[in-house]
C-alpha positions in Angstrom: 162.8 -40.7 63.0 166.1 -42.4 63.7 168.1 -39.2 63.4 165.9 -37.4 65.9 166.2 -40.3 68.3 170.0 -40.2 67.9 170.1 -36.5 68.6 167.8 -36.8 71.6 170.1 -39.5 73.1 173.3 -37.8 72.2 172.9 -34.7 74.3 172.0 -36.6 77.6 174.8 -39.1 76.8 177.4 -36.4 76.5 176.1 -34.7 79.7 176.2 -38.0 81.6 179.8 -38.6 80.5 180.8 -35.1 81.6 179.0 -35.6 85.0 180.9 -38.9 85.3 184.2 -37.2 84.7 183.3 -34.5 87.2 182.5 -37.2 89.8 185.8 -38.9 89.0 187.7 -35.6 89.7 185.8 -35.3 93.0 186.7 -38.8 93.9 190.4 -38.1 93.2 190.3 -35.0 95.4 188.4 -36.9 98.2 191.0 -39.7 97.9 193.8 -37.2 98.3 192.1 -35.7 101.3 191.5 -39.2 102.8 195.2 -40.2 102.3 196.3 -37.0 104.1 193.8 -37.6 106.9 194.9 -41.2 107.3 198.6 -40.1 107.4 197.8 -37.5 110.1 195.5 -39.6 112.2 196.6 -43.1 111.6 195.5 -44.3 115.0 191.9 -43.1 114.4 191.4 -44.0 110.7 192.8 -46.9 108.8 193.2 -50.7 108.9 192.9 -50.9 112.7 189.4 -49.3 112.8 186.7 -48.7 110.2 187.4 -46.0 107.7 186.0 -42.5 108.1 183.6 -40.6 105.9 186.5 -39.3 103.6 187.3 -42.8 102.6 183.7 -43.7 102.0 183.1 -40.5 100.1 186.0 -41.1 97.7 185.0 -44.7 97.1 181.3 -43.8 96.6 182.2 -41.0 94.2 184.4 -43.3 92.2 181.6 -45.9 91.9 179.1 -43.2 91.0 181.4 -41.8 88.3 181.8 -45.2 86.7 178.0 -45.8 86.7 177.1 -42.4 85.3 179.8 -42.5 82.6 178.7 -46.0 81.6 175.1 -44.8 81.3 176.2 -42.0 79.1 178.3 -44.3 76.9 175.4 -46.6 76.5 173.2 -43.7 75.3 176.0 -42.8 72.7 176.4 -46.4 71.5 175.2 -47.3 68.0 173.3 -50.4 69.1 169.6 -50.1 68.6 167.5 -50.4 71.7 165.6 -53.6 72.3 162.3 -51.8 71.5 163.6 -50.5 68.2 165.1 -53.9 67.2 161.7 -55.6 68.0 159.8 -53.1 65.9 162.3 -53.5 63.0 161.9 -57.3 63.1 158.1 -57.0 63.1 158.2 -54.6 60.1 160.4 -56.9 58.0 158.1 -59.9 58.4 
């Protein structure tokens, strides 16, 4: 049963990590676009006024990529889930 549980959590874990890397690449591209925009329109976007949607999109994508990749890494970790650990403790007593 454990091997099947590991296989079922491995595939979504790898997919989540790949999605996190894709979001990180999107965040990098959005960050470059935001930097170019701030250089071109410094009077409209930057420290004097609130940041535009390009800045917010790059920051949001970066946070999302960290969260998604962490969720994938958690699925791939070897730690048993709390439910499995509780069942194993009950069986051993």
